[in-house]
C-alpha positions as CSV (number, residue, x, y, z in Angstrom):
1,X,18.5,-6.2,-15.6
2,X,17.1,-3.8,-18.3
3,X,13.4,-3.1,-18.6
4,X,11.7,-1.3,-21.5
5,X,8.3,0.1,-21.0
6,X,6.2,-0.2,-24.3
7,X,2.6,1.0,-24.3
8,X,0.6,-2.1,-23.0
9,X,3.6,-4.1,-21.9
10,X,7.1,-4.3,-20.3
11,X,10.0,-6.1,-21.8
12,X,12.8,-7.3,-19.7
13,X,16.0,-8.2,-21.5
14,X,19.7,-9.1,-20.9
15,X,22.4,-10.1,-23.4
16,X,20.6,-13.5,-24.3
17,X,16.8,-13.3,-23.7
18,X,13.9,-11.1,-23.7
19,X,10.6,-11.5,-21.7
20,X,7.4,-9.6,-22.1
21,X,5.0,-8.8,-19.2
22,X,1.5,-7.5,-20.0
23,X,0.1,-4.9,-17.8
24,X,-3.3,-6.6,-17.9
25,X,-1.7,-9.5,-16.1
26,X,0.6,-7.4,-13.7
27,X,-1.2,-4.1,-13.3
28,X,1.0,-3.0,-10.3
29,X,3.8,-2.6,-12.9
30,X,1.6,0.0,-14.5
31,X,1.0,1.9,-11.2
32,X,4.6,1.9,-10.1
33,X,6.5,2.6,-13.2
34,X,8.9,5.6,-13.3
35,X,6.9,8.8,-14.4
36,X,9.8,10.7,-15.8
37,X,13.0,10.0,-17.6
38,X,14.0,7.9,-20.6
39,X,16.6,5.9,-18.7
40,X,16.1,5.4,-14.9
41,X,16.9,3.0,-12.0
42,X,13.6,1.2,-11.2
43,X,14.5,-0.1,-7.7
44,X,10.9,-0.1,-6.7
45,X,10.1,-3.0,-9.2
46,X,13.1,-5.1,-8.3
47,X,11.4,-7.7,-6.1
48,X,8.3,-7.8,-8.2
49,X,10.1,-8.4,-11.4
50,X,12.6,-11.0,-9.9
51,X,9.5,-13.0,-8.7
52,X,7.7,-12.8,-12.0
53,X,10.8,-14.0,-13.6
54,X,11.0,-17.0,-11.3
55,X,14.2,-15.9,-9.7
56,X,12.6,-15.4,-6.3
57,X,9.9,-17.5,-4.4
58,X,7.8,-16.2,-1.3
59,X,5.2,-18.1,0.3
60,X,3.3,-15.0,1.5
61,X,0.5,-17.1,3.0
62,X,2.8,-18.3,5.7
63,X,4.5,-14.8,6.4
64,X,3.9,-12.7,9.4
65,X,1.5,-9.7,9.1
66,X,4.5,-7.4,9.1
67,X,6.0,-9.2,6.2
68,X,2.8,-9.3,4.3
69,X,2.3,-5.4,4.9
70,X,5.7,-4.8,3.5
71,X,5.2,-7.0,0.5
72,X,2.3,-4.6,-0.5
73,X,3.5,-1.7,-2.5
74,X,2.7,1.7,-0.7
75,X,0.1,2.5,-3.2
76,X,-1.5,-0.9,-2.5
77,X,-1.3,-0.4,1.3
78,X,-3.0,3.0,1.0
79,X,-6.0,1.1,-0.7
80,X,-6.0,-1.6,1.9
81,X,-6.1,1.1,4.7
82,X,-8.9,3.0,3.1
83,X,-10.9,-0.3,2.7
84,X,-10.2,-1.0,6.3
85,X,-11.8,2.2,7.2
86,X,-14.8,1.4,5.3
87,X,-15.3,-2.0,6.9
88,X,-17.4,-3.0,9.9
89,X,-14.2,-3.8,11.8
90,X,-13.6,-0.1,12.7
91,X,-15.9,1.8,15.2
92,X,-18.8,3.7,13.5
93,X,-17.3,7.1,14.7
94,X,-14.2,6.7,12.5
95,X,-15.7,4.6,9.7
96,X,-15.3,6.0,6.2
97,X,-18.4,6.6,4.3
98,X,-17.0,8.0,1.0
99,X,-13.9,9.4,-0.4
100,X,-13.4,13.2,-1.3
101,X,-10.1,12.7,-3.3
102,X,-8.2,10.0,-5.0
103,X,-6.1,7.9,-2.6
104,X,-2.5,9.0,-2.4
105,X,-0.6,11.6,-4.4
106,X,-3.3,14.3,-4.1
107,X,-2.0,16.0,-1.0
108,X,1.6,16.0,0.4
109,X,0.8,15.2,3.9
110,X,-2.3,12.8,3.7
111,X,-3.2,9.9,1.7
112,X,-6.8,9.3,2.5
113,X,-9.5,12.1,2.6
114,X,-13.1,11.3,3.1
115,X,-16.3,11.7,5.1
116,X,-17.1,9.4,8.1
117,X,-20.4,7.8,8.7
118,X,-21.1,10.6,11.3
119,X,-20.4,13.3,8.7
120,X,-16.9,14.5,9.9
121,X,-14.0,14.8,7.5
122,X,-11.3,12.0,7.8
123,X,-7.6,12.8,7.0
124,X,-5.4,9.8,7.1
125,X,-1.6,9.2,6.6
126,X,-0.3,5.7,5.6
127,X,3.4,4.8,5.9
128,X,5.8,1.9,5.7
129,X,8.4,4.1,7.3
130,X,10.4,2.5,10.1
131,X,12.2,5.3,11.7
132,X,10.7,7.4,14.7
133,X,12.0,10.6,13.1
134,X,10.1,10.0,9.9
135,X,6.9,9.0,11.7
136,X,7.3,12.0,14.1
137,X,7.6,14.3,11.1
138,X,4.6,12.9,9.3
139,X,2.5,13.0,12.5
140,X,3.3,16.7,12.9
141,X,2.3,17.4,9.3
142,X,-1.0,15.6,10.0
143,X,-1.7,17.7,12.9
144,X,-2.0,20.7,10.7
145,X,-5.5,19.3,9.6
146,X,-6.8,19.2,13.1
147,X,-10.2,20.9,13.8
148,X,-13.2,19.8,15.9
149,X,-15.0,18.6,12.6
150,X,-11.9,16.6,11.4
151,X,-10.8,13.0,12.3
152,X,-7.0,12.4,12.0
153,X,-5.7,8.9,11.5
154,X,-2.1,7.6,11.2
155,X,-1.4,4.1,9.9
156,X,2.2,3.2,10.7
157,X,4.3,0.3,12.0
158,X,3.2,-1.5,15.2
159,X,6.6,-1.4,16.8
160,X,6.6,2.4,16.6
161,X,3.1,2.7,18.3
162,X,4.9,2.7,21.7
163,X,5.6,6.3,22.6
164,X,2.7,7.3,20.3
165,X,-0.1,6.8,22.9
166,X,-0.4,10.5,23.6
167,X,-1.1,11.5,20.0
168,X,-4.5,12.9,20.6
169,X,-6.3,14.0,18.6
170,X,-4.6,11.6,16.2
171,X,-5.5,7.9,16.2
172,X,-2.6,5.6,15.5
173,X,-3.5,2.3,13.9
174,X,-0.6,-0.2,13.2
175,X,-0.6,-1.5,9.6
176,X,0.1,-4.9,10.8
177,X,-3.4,-4.8,12.7
178,X,-5.0,-3.7,9.5
179,X,-3.6,-6.7,7.5
180,X,-4.4,-9.2,10.4
181,X,-8.0,-8.2,10.7
182,X,-8.7,-8.0,6.9
183,X,-6.8,-11.3,6.3
184,X,-8.1,-13.3,9.2
185,X,-10.8,-15.0,7.3
186,X,-10.5,-16.5,3.9
187,X,-14.0,-15.9,2.9
188,X,-14.0,-12.1,3.5
189,X,-13.6,-9.3,0.8
190,X,-10.5,-8.2,2.7
191,X,-8.8,-11.5,2.2
192,X,-9.8,-11.6,-1.5
193,X,-8.4,-8.1,-2.0
194,X,-5.0,-8.8,-0.4
195,X,-4.8,-12.1,-2.0
196,X,-5.3,-10.5,-5.5
197,X,-2.8,-7.8,-4.7
198,X,-0.2,-10.4,-3.9
199,X,-1.1,-13.0,-6.5
200,X,2.1,-12.0,-8.5
201,X,4.0,-13.9,-5.8
202,X,2.4,-17.1,-7.2
203,X,2.8,-16.2,-10.9
204,X,4.3,-18.5,-13.4
205,X,7.6,-17.1,-14.8
206,X,6.8,-14.8,-17.8
207,X,7.3,-16.4,-21.2
208,X,10.4,-15.7,-23.4
209,X,10.0,-13.8,-26.7
């Protein structure tokens, strides 16, 4: 598979055909495209592009919360977790009032930085990571932000929460719980947000040039 990035669109091509994808239709492609290099291996977009091309079909509405969480790109999951913190679902003491920095990519060890409803700083890390070693390293890095005025929150896989119960002062929230609670009611903003993030799974195959 060869993909060419051209200003407002992407072109996929092989020896026989070319297909064009507009960023306005598939904005995630713009967010996850390689930032450096003229020629590079774009593994991160493989599943996304194969679905748009009609080579893969996934009925995400019948998938488990774990699978839905993993269908979200890491940058999307960070947004989902930040919106979860803003929602009435979470207790007031850890509810996010507003952000101080852009989500993700700003600091090495944290993805969400903001102020809680009670005026404390929130530092949160979000990860798809599945190994205890990776989780432990990220938890240790998050501890560096501990103070009486800060709230530390770690979003990670549910299966690794066991053994993390004594993380104080860090609160561990499984990403599957976030998806389940936001996605439980079709009429909620959380449901609409995740549905729009995953609408590429229902996309019609991109047209040939």
